[in-house]
BALOBA-1460 file (C-alpha; in Angstrom, 3 decimals):
// residues 220
<rec num="1" residu="f" x="-16.681" y="10.165" z="8.202"/>
<rec num="2" residu="f" x="-18.554" y="11.403" z="11.259"/>
<rec num="3" residu="f" x="-21.861" y="13.186" z="10.928"/>
<rec num="4" residu="l" x="-23.303" y="15.353" z="13.693"/>
<rec num="5" residu="m" x="-27.075" y="15.782" z="13.506"/>
<rec num="6" residu="i" x="-28.731" y="18.257" z="15.861"/>
<rec num="7" residu="r" x="-32.469" y="18.006" z="16.107"/>
<rec num="8" residu="r" x="-34.387" y="21.288" z="16.464"/>
<rec num="9" residu="p" x="-36.373" y="21.418" z="19.714"/>
<rec num="10" residu="p" x="-40.182" y="21.682" z="19.517"/>
<rec num="11" residu="r" x="-41.680" y="25.150" z="19.115"/>
<rec num="12" residu="s" x="-43.300" y="25.054" z="22.536"/>
<rec num="13" residu="t" x="-39.982" y="24.528" z="24.311"/>
<rec num="14" residu="q" x="-37.685" y="26.430" z="21.972"/>
<rec num="15" residu="s" x="-37.878" y="29.747" z="23.852"/>
<rec num="16" residu="r" x="-37.456" y="28.100" z="27.249"/>
<rec num="17" residu="s" x="-34.441" y="26.081" z="26.123"/>
<rec num="18" residu="s" x="-32.701" y="28.853" z="24.188"/>
<rec num="19" residu="a" x="-30.161" y="29.462" z="26.966"/>
<rec num="20" residu="a" x="-29.349" y="25.775" z="27.290"/>
<rec num="21" residu="s" x="-29.146" y="25.499" z="23.506"/>
<rec num="22" residu="d" x="-26.622" y="28.351" z="23.344"/>
<rec num="23" residu="v" x="-24.437" y="26.667" z="25.954"/>
<rec num="24" residu="y" x="-24.652" y="23.369" z="24.044"/>
<rec num="25" residu="k" x="-23.601" y="25.049" z="20.800"/>
<rec num="26" residu="r" x="-20.627" y="26.759" z="22.445"/>
<rec num="27" residu="q" x="-19.468" y="23.469" z="23.947"/>
<rec num="28" residu="t" x="-19.954" y="21.574" z="20.676"/>
<rec num="29" residu="f" x="-18.510" y="23.978" z="18.132"/>
<rec num="30" residu="n" x="-16.242" y="26.424" z="19.969"/>
<rec num="31" residu="i" x="-14.058" y="24.084" z="22.023"/>
<rec num="32" residu="p" x="-10.916" y="23.444" z="19.917"/>
<rec num="33" residu="n" x="-9.870" y="19.917" z="19.164"/>
<rec num="34" residu="m" x="-6.471" y="19.894" z="20.852"/>
<rec num="35" residu="k" x="-5.411" y="16.597" z="19.335"/>
<rec num="36" residu="f" x="-6.114" y="17.924" z="15.853"/>
<rec num="37" residu="i" x="-4.312" y="21.209" z="16.517"/>
<rec num="38" residu="m" x="-1.264" y="19.476" z="17.975"/>
<rec num="39" residu="a" x="-1.067" y="17.042" z="15.072"/>
<rec num="40" residu="r" x="-1.344" y="19.895" z="12.575"/>
<rec num="41" residu="k" x="1.453" y="21.772" z="14.336"/>
<rec num="42" residu="m" x="3.747" y="18.732" z="14.364"/>
<rec num="43" residu="l" x="3.129" y="18.077" z="10.672"/>
<rec num="44" residu="s" x="3.772" y="21.721" z="9.794"/>
<rec num="45" residu="q" x="7.201" y="21.495" z="11.461"/>
<rec num="46" residu="a" x="8.194" y="18.187" z="9.846"/>
<rec num="47" residu="h" x="10.799" y="18.135" z="7.090"/>
<rec num="48" residu="v" x="9.510" y="14.837" z="5.685"/>
<rec num="49" residu="v" x="5.904" y="13.583" z="5.712"/>
<rec num="50" residu="c" x="5.137" y="9.948" z="4.853"/>
<rec num="51" residu="a" x="1.568" y="9.233" z="3.756"/>
<rec num="52" residu="t" x="-0.546" y="7.423" z="1.224"/>
<rec num="53" residu="c" x="-1.698" y="9.375" z="-1.804"/>
<rec num="54" residu="e" x="-5.278" y="9.459" z="-0.499"/>
<rec num="55" residu="g" x="-4.004" y="10.378" z="2.962"/>
<rec num="56" residu="l" x="-2.605" y="13.633" z="1.598"/>
<rec num="57" residu="g" x="-6.185" y="14.800" z="1.252"/>
<rec num="58" residu="s" x="-6.612" y="14.605" z="5.023"/>
<rec num="59" residu="p" x="-7.701" y="17.730" z="6.958"/>
<rec num="60" residu="y" x="-4.494" y="17.325" z="8.971"/>
<rec num="61" residu="l" x="-2.558" y="18.377" z="5.864"/>
<rec num="62" residu="k" x="-4.941" y="21.032" z="4.586"/>
<rec num="63" residu="g" x="-2.980" y="23.955" z="3.180"/>
<rec num="64" residu="s" x="0.351" y="22.101" z="3.358"/>
<rec num="65" residu="k" x="2.674" y="22.326" z="0.392"/>
<rec num="66" residu="f" x="5.158" y="19.717" z="-0.772"/>
<rec num="67" residu="t" x="7.656" y="20.917" z="-3.373"/>
<rec num="68" residu="r" x="9.428" y="17.545" z="-3.567"/>
<rec num="69" residu="v" x="7.362" y="14.376" z="-3.803"/>
<rec num="70" residu="l" x="8.566" y="10.770" z="-3.936"/>
<rec num="71" residu="v" x="5.966" y="8.091" z="-4.720"/>
<rec num="72" residu="d" x="6.804" y="4.425" z="-4.191"/>
<rec num="73" residu="g" x="4.781" y="1.769" z="-6.012"/>
<rec num="74" residu="a" x="3.777" y="4.401" z="-8.553"/>
<rec num="75" residu="s" x="2.968" y="1.834" z="-11.228"/>
<rec num="76" residu="q" x="0.199" y="0.395" z="-9.027"/>
<rec num="77" residu="i" x="-1.553" y="3.698" z="-8.262"/>
<rec num="78" residu="t" x="-4.323" y="5.123" z="-10.428"/>
<rec num="79" residu="e" x="-3.879" y="8.585" z="-11.850"/>
<rec num="80" residu="v" x="-6.862" y="9.789" z="-9.839"/>
<rec num="81" residu="s" x="-5.190" y="8.724" z="-6.589"/>
<rec num="82" residu="m" x="-1.933" y="10.307" z="-7.704"/>
<rec num="83" residu="i" x="-3.492" y="13.766" z="-8.063"/>
<rec num="84" residu="a" x="-3.535" y="14.473" z="-4.314"/>
<rec num="85" residu="s" x="0.251" y="14.094" z="-4.125"/>
<rec num="86" residu="i" x="1.174" y="16.420" z="-6.986"/>
<rec num="87" residu="v" x="-1.269" y="19.350" z="-6.690"/>
<rec num="88" residu="r" x="0.376" y="20.827" z="-3.585"/>
<rec num="89" residu="d" x="2.989" y="22.997" z="-5.280"/>
<rec num="90" residu="c" x="4.995" y="19.981" z="-6.451"/>
<rec num="91" residu="q" x="8.140" y="21.060" z="-8.322"/>
<rec num="92" residu="q" x="10.105" y="17.797" z="-8.324"/>
<rec num="93" residu="l" x="8.413" y="14.416" z="-8.682"/>
<rec num="94" residu="v" x="10.115" y="11.036" z="-8.363"/>
<rec num="95" residu="l" x="8.071" y="7.971" z="-9.326"/>
<rec num="96" residu="i" x="9.350" y="4.541" z="-8.294"/>
<rec num="97" residu="g" x="7.640" y="1.553" z="-9.859"/>
<rec num="98" residu="d" x="7.654" y="-1.135" z="-12.495"/>
<rec num="99" residu="h" x="5.159" y="-0.805" z="-15.344"/>
<rec num="100" residu="r" x="5.947" y="-4.379" z="-16.416"/>
<rec num="101" residu="q" x="4.272" y="-5.696" z="-13.299"/>
<rec num="102" residu="p" x="0.469" y="-5.710" z="-12.735"/>
<rec num="103" residu="g" x="-0.958" y="-2.208" z="-12.688"/>
<rec num="104" residu="p" x="-3.583" y="-0.615" z="-10.436"/>
<rec num="105" residu="k" x="-6.477" y="-2.789" z="-9.367"/>
<rec num="106" residu="v" x="-9.726" y="-1.397" z="-10.752"/>
<rec num="107" residu="k" x="-13.000" y="-3.184" z="-9.981"/>
<rec num="108" residu="s" x="-15.143" y="-1.227" z="-12.429"/>
<rec num="109" residu="v" x="-15.051" y="-2.682" z="-15.944"/>
<rec num="110" residu="f" x="-16.334" y="0.611" z="-17.332"/>
<rec num="111" residu="a" x="-13.618" y="2.624" z="-15.576"/>
<rec num="112" residu="e" x="-10.978" y="0.184" z="-16.775"/>
<rec num="113" residu="s" x="-12.237" y="0.490" z="-20.353"/>
<rec num="114" residu="k" x="-11.752" y="4.266" z="-20.092"/>
<rec num="115" residu="g" x="-8.107" y="3.891" z="-19.110"/>
<rec num="116" residu="l" x="-8.237" y="4.151" z="-15.327"/>
<rec num="117" residu="r" x="-6.058" y="1.052" z="-15.007"/>
<rec num="118" residu="i" x="-3.144" y="2.884" z="-16.620"/>
<rec num="119" residu="s" x="-0.961" y="4.522" z="-13.991"/>
<rec num="120" residu="l" x="0.727" y="7.883" z="-14.441"/>
<rec num="121" residu="f" x="4.045" y="6.006" z="-14.370"/>
<rec num="122" residu="e" x="3.065" y="3.800" z="-17.316"/>
<rec num="123" residu="r" x="1.543" y="6.698" z="-19.238"/>
<rec num="124" residu="l" x="4.733" y="8.737" z="-18.985"/>
<rec num="125" residu="v" x="6.826" y="5.749" z="-20.072"/>
<rec num="126" residu="k" x="4.590" y="5.240" z="-23.121"/>
<rec num="127" residu="q" x="5.037" y="8.915" z="-23.992"/>
<rec num="128" residu="g" x="8.793" y="8.436" z="-24.152"/>
<rec num="129" residu="l" x="9.926" y="9.755" z="-20.787"/>
<rec num="130" residu="k" x="13.353" y="8.353" z="-19.974"/>
<rec num="131" residu="v" x="13.399" y="5.949" z="-17.050"/>
<rec num="132" residu="h" x="16.299" y="4.705" z="-14.941"/>
<rec num="133" residu="l" x="16.425" y="0.937" z="-14.522"/>
<rec num="134" residu="l" x="17.785" y="-0.600" z="-11.330"/>
<rec num="135" residu="e" x="19.930" y="-3.309" z="-12.850"/>
<rec num="136" residu="t" x="20.534" y="-5.499" z="-9.790"/>
<rec num="137" residu="q" x="17.946" y="-7.349" z="-7.727"/>
<rec num="138" residu="y" x="18.696" y="-8.440" z="-4.161"/>
<rec num="139" residu="r" x="15.354" y="-9.997" z="-3.232"/>
<rec num="140" residu="m" x="14.852" y="-13.314" z="-4.997"/>
<rec num="141" residu="h" x="16.671" y="-16.602" z="-5.231"/>
<rec num="142" residu="p" x="18.235" y="-16.880" z="-8.707"/>
<rec num="143" residu="s" x="15.857" y="-19.735" z="-9.587"/>
<rec num="144" residu="l" x="12.927" y="-17.355" z="-8.987"/>
<rec num="145" residu="s" x="14.365" y="-14.382" z="-10.836"/>
<rec num="146" residu="y" x="15.350" y="-16.378" z="-13.935"/>
<rec num="147" residu="f" x="11.899" y="-16.343" z="-15.575"/>
<rec num="148" residu="p" x="11.066" y="-12.618" z="-15.193"/>
<rec num="149" residu="m" x="14.577" y="-11.620" z="-16.215"/>
<rec num="150" residu="q" x="14.282" y="-13.605" z="-19.431"/>
<rec num="151" residu="t" x="10.651" y="-12.779" z="-20.160"/>
<rec num="152" residu="f" x="10.187" y="-9.148" z="-19.128"/>
<rec num="153" residu="y" x="13.610" y="-7.547" z="-18.778"/>
<rec num="154" residu="q" x="15.614" y="-9.090" z="-21.654"/>
<rec num="155" residu="n" x="18.482" y="-9.981" z="-19.277"/>
<rec num="156" residu="q" x="18.986" y="-6.326" z="-18.342"/>
<rec num="157" residu="v" x="18.592" y="-7.145" z="-14.639"/>
<rec num="158" residu="k" x="21.210" y="-9.186" z="-12.832"/>
<rec num="159" residu="d" x="21.211" y="-11.096" z="-9.550"/>
<rec num="160" residu="g" x="22.872" y="-9.481" z="-6.569"/>
<rec num="161" residu="v" x="22.502" y="-12.630" z="-4.465"/>
<rec num="162" residu="n" x="23.634" y="-16.219" z="-4.904"/>
<rec num="163" residu="p" x="21.876" y="-19.427" z="-3.814"/>
<rec num="164" residu="d" x="23.884" y="-19.522" z="-0.578"/>
<rec num="165" residu="n" x="22.359" y="-16.191" z="0.458"/>
<rec num="166" residu="r" x="18.860" y="-17.683" z="0.259"/>
<rec num="167" residu="p" x="18.998" y="-20.995" z="2.189"/>
<rec num="168" residu="q" x="16.295" y="-23.565" z="1.695"/>
<rec num="169" residu="l" x="13.377" y="-23.415" z="4.128"/>
<rec num="170" residu="g" x="12.977" y="-26.505" z="6.263"/>
<rec num="171" residu="g" x="9.742" y="-28.305" z="7.063"/>
<rec num="172" residu="f" x="8.857" y="-28.932" z="3.417"/>
<rec num="173" residu="k" x="10.028" y="-31.610" z="1.023"/>
<rec num="174" residu="w" x="11.045" y="-29.650" z="-2.059"/>
<rec num="175" residu="p" x="10.576" y="-31.567" z="-5.332"/>
<rec num="176" residu="n" x="13.781" y="-30.026" z="-6.666"/>
<rec num="177" residu="p" x="16.184" y="-28.619" z="-4.016"/>
<rec num="178" residu="d" x="17.809" y="-26.320" z="-6.572"/>
<rec num="179" residu="i" x="14.550" y="-24.650" z="-7.630"/>
<rec num="180" residu="r" x="12.620" y="-22.685" z="-5.022"/>
<rec num="181" residu="v" x="9.239" y="-22.987" z="-6.713"/>
<rec num="182" residu="a" x="6.759" y="-25.741" z="-5.874"/>
<rec num="183" residu="f" x="3.062" y="-26.168" z="-6.618"/>
<rec num="184" residu="v" x="1.106" y="-27.822" z="-3.817"/>
<rec num="185" residu="n" x="-2.162" y="-29.498" z="-4.709"/>
<rec num="186" residu="v" x="-4.801" y="-28.688" z="-2.094"/>
<rec num="187" residu="k" x="-7.707" y="-31.083" z="-2.531"/>
<rec num="188" residu="a" x="-11.047" y="-29.634" z="-1.505"/>
<rec num="189" residu="v" x="-14.649" y="-29.530" z="-2.639"/>
<rec num="190" residu="s" x="-14.906" y="-25.754" z="-2.402"/>
<rec num="191" residu="y" x="-12.698" y="-22.864" z="-1.348"/>
<rec num="192" residu="t" x="-15.475" y="-21.767" z="0.980"/>
<rec num="193" residu="h" x="-15.453" y="-25.086" z="2.817"/>
<rec num="194" residu="l" x="-13.975" y="-25.071" z="6.300"/>
<rec num="195" residu="r" x="-11.439" y="-27.759" z="5.385"/>
<rec num="196" residu="a" x="-10.587" y="-26.254" z="2.017"/>
<rec num="197" residu="h" x="-7.153" y="-25.005" z="3.046"/>
<rec num="198" residu="e" x="-6.318" y="-27.603" z="5.677"/>
<rec num="199" residu="t" x="-3.349" y="-28.934" z="3.743"/>
<rec num="200" residu="g" x="-2.093" y="-25.428" z="3.076"/>
<rec num="201" residu="r" x="-2.505" y="-24.429" z="6.710"/>
<rec num="202" residu="n" x="-0.600" y="-27.462" z="7.911"/>
<rec num="203" residu="l" x="2.183" y="-26.720" z="5.448"/>
<rec num="204" residu="v" x="2.434" y="-23.082" z="6.574"/>
<rec num="205" residu="c" x="2.464" y="-24.141" z="10.230"/>
<rec num="206" residu="r" x="5.330" y="-26.542" z="9.637"/>
<rec num="207" residu="l" x="7.293" y="-23.899" z="7.754"/>
<rec num="208" residu="l" x="6.707" y="-21.302" z="10.466"/>
<rec num="209" residu="l" x="7.685" y="-23.689" z="13.246"/>
<rec num="210" residu="e" x="10.812" y="-24.693" z="11.390"/>
<rec num="211" residu="k" x="11.646" y="-21.068" z="10.616"/>
<rec num="212" residu="k" x="11.088" y="-20.098" z="14.254"/>
<rec num="213" residu="k" x="13.427" y="-22.870" z="15.370"/>
<rec num="214" residu="i" x="16.103" y="-21.779" z="12.901"/>
<rec num="215" residu="t" x="15.746" y="-18.122" z="13.974"/>
<rec num="216" residu="f" x="15.993" y="-19.092" z="17.642"/>
<rec num="217" residu="l" x="19.161" y="-21.086" z="17.064"/>
<rec num="218" residu="h" x="20.570" y="-18.246" z="15.025"/>
<rec num="219" residu="h" x="20.077" y="-15.792" z="17.906"/>
<rec num="220" residu="i" x="21.692" y="-18.238" z="20.338"/>
């Protein structure tokens, strides 16, 4: 936010500076902000506008209406933040999310106790709204997806990749080559100490250097 504070001139000089004050006011308040006007015009002509939920409350979008709204990560957005995206003449709303993953992050314990941590996505699911489950995951190595599939999705989600599609990263000695999960013990007195993450930093550097080398050879 930007605040403009204009100090009133002293009484003794107010009459003498009235002309200069009028010029100053015209220059300050009457000159249009061309960047703002151009951005507003471009947004008004766009068929699709991508923004955060809070960003929809921007002056650039004042008066704009969105009849069709698609919200990604809807299970991690508070209902309060969601309001800005659905109060602009929304007629069709598509929420994409996963209520079985961690919900919105709320720092206030009081607000959390009043239900702010429950997203609109989760609330609608609890009220019986039918959801459509994407049954195939293409992101994780099968050894990573095994636990959440068994624990949270009752084997309703299947792997769309095989171990060959997710080759092992070099630069790190994996305890078990077939399982892509490893816990690295970082010995340190305190996390705030300058050397607290030295082992982790060295590990990341080796992985990045190895990955860069692999990528370079791949492009060759």
